[in-house]
C-alpha positions in Angstrom: -17.5 -25.4 -24.4 -13.8 -25.8 -25.7 -14.9 -23.5 -28.7 -16.3 -20.6 -26.6 -12.6 -20.8 -24.0 -10.7 -20.4 -27.8 -13.1 -17.4 -28.2 -12.9 -15.8 -25.2 -8.7 -16.2 -25.2 -9.1 -14.6 -28.9 -11.1 -11.3 -27.5 -8.7 -11.1 -24.5 -5.8 -11.4 -27.0 -7.2 -8.7 -28.7 -8.0 -6.4 -26.1 -4.7 -6.8 -24.5 -2.7 -6.7 -27.7 -1.2 -10.2 -27.8 -0.1 -12.7 -25.3 -2.0 -11.5 -22.2 0.6 -10.1 -19.5 -2.6 -10.3 -17.1 -2.8 -13.7 -16.8 0.7 -14.6 -16.0 0.6 -11.9 -13.0 -0.8 -13.6 -9.8 -1.9 -11.3 -6.5 0.9 -12.6 -3.5 1.5 -11.3 -0.5 5.4 -10.7 -0.1 7.6 -10.2 2.9 8.1 -6.9 2.0 4.6 -6.2 2.6 4.3 -8.4 6.1 7.2 -6.5 7.3 5.6 -3.2 5.7 2.3 -3.8 8.2 4.1 -5.0 11.3 5.9 -1.5 11.2 3.0 0.5 10.4 0.8 -1.7 13.6 3.6 -0.4 15.6 3.9 2.7 14.8 0.4 3.4 14.9 0.1 1.9 18.5 3.0 3.9 19.5 1.8 7.1 18.2 -1.7 6.3 20.3 0.1 5.9 23.4 2.4 8.8 23.2 -0.8 10.8 22.2 -2.5 9.7 25.5 0.5 10.4 27.3 0.9 14.0 26.1 -3.1 14.7 26.1 -4.6 12.2 28.4 -7.2 11.3 25.7 -7.3 7.7 26.5 -5.6 4.5 25.0 -7.6 1.6 25.4 -9.3 -1.7 23.3 -10.8 1.4 20.6 -7.4 2.8 19.9 -6.0 -0.9 19.0 -9.2 -2.1 17.1 -9.0 1.3 15.1 -4.8 1.1 14.7 -5.3 -2.6 13.6 -8.1 -1.6 11.2 -6.1 1.1 10.0 -3.1 -0.8 9.3 -5.1 -3.4 7.7 -6.3 -1.4 5.1 -3.0 0.9 4.7 -1.2 -2.6 3.4 -3.8 -3.8 1.2 -4.2 -0.8 -0.6 -0.2 -0.2 -0.6 -0.1 -4.6 -1.8 -2.2 -3.7 -4.6 -0.3 -0.7 -5.8 2.6 -3.0 -5.5 0.5 -5.3 -7.9 -0.6 -2.8 -9.7 3.2 -1.8 -10.6 4.0 -5.2 -11.9 1.8 -4.2 -14.8 2.7 -0.5 -15.1 5.2 0.7 -12.9 4.6 4.3 -13.4 0.8 4.4 -13.0 1.5 2.4 -9.4 3.7 4.7 -8.2 1.9 7.9 -9.4 -1.5 6.1 -7.9 0.7 4.9 -4.5 1.8 8.6 -3.9 -1.5 10.4 -4.8 -3.3 7.7 -1.9 0.0 8.5 0.3 -0.9 12.4 -0.2 -4.7 11.8 0.8 -3.6 9.7 3.7 -1.0 12.6 5.1 -3.4 14.8 4.6 -6.3 13.2 6.5 -4.0 12.8 9.2 -3.4 16.0 9.4 -6.6 16.9 9.4 -7.4 15.2 12.3 -4.1 15.7 14.6 -1.8 18.4 14.7 1.1 18.8 16.8 5.0 17.7 17.1 4.3 14.3 17.7 1.7 14.2 14.5 4.7 15.3 12.3 6.8 12.8 13.6 4.9 10.2 13.4 4.1 11.5 9.6 7.9 11.6 8.8 8.3 8.5 9.7 5.9 6.7 8.1 6.5 8.5 4.9 10.0 7.4 5.3 8.8 3.4 5.5 6.0 3.6 2.7 8.2 5.8 -0.2 10.9 3.1 0.9 8.3 0.4 0.2 7.3 2.4 -2.8 10.6 3.3 -4.4 11.8 -0.3 -3.9 9.0 -2.1 -5.6 9.4 0.6 -8.6 12.9 -0.4 -8.8 12.0 -3.7 -8.4 9.7 -3.9 -11.2 11.8 -1.4 -13.8 14.3 -4.2 -12.9 12.1 -7.1 -13.9 11.0 -5.2 -17.0 14.3 -4.6 -18.8 15.0 -8.3 -18.4 
């Protein structure tokens, strides 16, 4: 069994070009990711409540569940992008920006109007701040 582990380690070292950095990186949820999730959830619920007040489309249990699922998916994706940035900061930033553009495209297909624009701008500021903060943080860590 020990021989197999050593062979796997050598294979891993050959594939990743020496001591694998991937073995050293652990996936962990940071405080900034938790804060991001809370902000996204509160803004999403406020958006649906304002949409109900303006259009009378209804606001209830289904909209709250939809907001929670949407925010959990977005937070997990952005946490994964942050994890990717730890390995390759440029790839992580580009993937994060592409995912964010896809989200905005889907948002504007479903909803239109001034509330949607305000919602998109506020969320964009929050998400872009998150992405560039972690890009800068990983850039600073890679220089040390």
